[in-house]
C-alpha positions in Angstrom: -1.3 -39.9 -0.5 -2.8 -41.3 2.7 -4.2 -39.2 5.6 -1.2 -40.1 7.7 1.4 -38.8 5.2 -0.5 -35.7 4.3 0.9 -32.6 6.0 -1.9 -30.8 7.8 -1.0 -27.2 8.5 1.6 -24.9 10.1 0.5 -22.4 12.7 1.8 -19.3 14.3 0.6 -16.3 16.3 1.0 -12.7 15.2 0.3 -9.7 17.5 -0.1 -5.9 17.2 -1.3 -3.5 20.0 -4.1 -5.7 21.6 -4.9 -7.6 18.3 -4.0 -11.3 18.3 -4.1 -13.4 15.1 -3.8 -17.2 15.0 -2.7 -18.0 11.5 -2.7 -21.5 9.8 -1.2 -22.1 6.4 -2.0 -25.1 4.3 -0.3 -25.9 1.0 -2.5 -25.0 -2.0 -2.2 -24.5 -5.7 -3.6 -20.9 -5.6 -3.9 -18.6 -2.6 -7.1 -18.3 -0.6 -7.8 -16.4 2.6 -10.4 -17.1 5.3 -10.4 -14.6 8.2 -12.9 -15.3 11.0 -15.0 -17.4 8.5 -15.1 -14.6 6.0 -13.3 -13.9 2.7 -10.4 -11.5 2.6 -12.2 -8.7 0.7 -15.3 -8.8 3.1 -13.3 -8.8 6.3 -10.7 -6.2 5.2 -12.7 -4.0 2.8 -10.0 -1.5 1.7 -7.2 -2.3 -0.7 -4.6 -0.9 1.8 -5.6 -3.5 4.4 -5.7 -6.3 1.8 -2.2 -5.3 0.7 -0.9 -5.4 4.3 -2.1 -9.0 4.6 -0.9 -10.3 1.2 2.6 -8.5 1.3 4.5 -11.5 2.7 3.4 -13.8 -0.1 4.3 -11.2 -2.7 7.8 -11.0 -1.3 8.4 -14.7 -1.1 6.3 -15.6 -4.2 4.6 -18.5 -2.6 0.9 -19.6 -2.5 -0.9 -21.0 0.5 -4.4 -21.5 1.8 -4.6 -19.1 4.8 -7.0 -19.6 7.7 -7.0 -16.9 10.4 -8.8 -16.3 13.7 -8.2 -12.7 14.8 -9.5 -10.7 17.7 -9.0 -7.5 19.7 -8.0 -4.0 18.8 -9.0 -2.2 15.5 -9.2 -3.4 11.9 -5.8 -1.9 10.9 -4.0 -3.5 13.9 -5.7 -6.8 13.1 -4.4 -6.6 9.5 -0.8 -6.0 10.8 -1.2 -8.9 13.3 -2.3 -11.2 10.5 0.8 -10.1 8.4 3.0 -10.8 11.5 1.6 -14.3 11.9 1.8 -15.1 8.2 5.5 -14.0 8.2 6.2 -16.2 11.2 4.7 -19.2 9.5 6.6 -18.6 6.3 9.9 -18.6 8.3 8.9 -21.8 10.0 8.3 -23.4 6.5 11.4 -22.1 4.9 14.3 -20.5 6.8 15.5 -18.9 3.6 12.7 -16.4 3.6 13.8 -14.9 7.0 16.2 -12.3 5.5 13.7 -10.8 3.0 10.9 -10.7 5.6 13.1 -9.3 8.3 14.4 -6.5 6.0 10.8 -5.4 5.3 10.1 -5.4 9.1 7.4 -8.1 8.9 9.0 -10.3 11.7 9.3 -7.5 14.3 6.4 -7.3 16.7 5.5 -3.7 16.8 5.7 -2.7 20.5 3.8 0.5 20.3 0.5 0.5 22.2 -1.8 3.1 23.9 -0.3 4.6 27.0 -2.3 4.3 30.2 -4.2 7.3 31.6 -2.5 8.8 34.7 -4.2 10.1 37.8 -5.0 13.8 37.7 -4.7 14.1 33.9 -7.5 14.1 31.3 -5.7 11.6 29.0 -2.3 9.9 29.2 -0.4 13.2 29.0 -3.0 15.9 28.6 -3.3 18.0 31.7 -6.4 20.1 32.7 -6.4 23.7 31.6 -4.3 25.9 33.9 -5.1 29.4 34.8 -2.8 31.8 36.6 -5.6 33.8 38.3 
């Protein structure tokens, strides 16, 4: 195989709250994850976060080398942004995976985010203490 015929990678962007993940998948014999130049278990230390990231591959049964650049928000939102990006790339690669990923809700961009603070209030909805007299 020459360099011209070799497929490089497929890329997509996943988002959640203010987290943005640029995901690149390359074909590989066994799965490997590099997130912001770190391994999966060092960047996402808990099993729950690792499960969130690897769920799309468990559903489809495919193996890829994953390279991710993620920024913004907290660690949990970053994991969900990575899952969203991986799911989008898998659909680009094979349209047949769309139904299984969509049923699990991996293709939906979760629109929930923090509400802005309003003038005269302590937080988004919390009002200052009120006293009758």
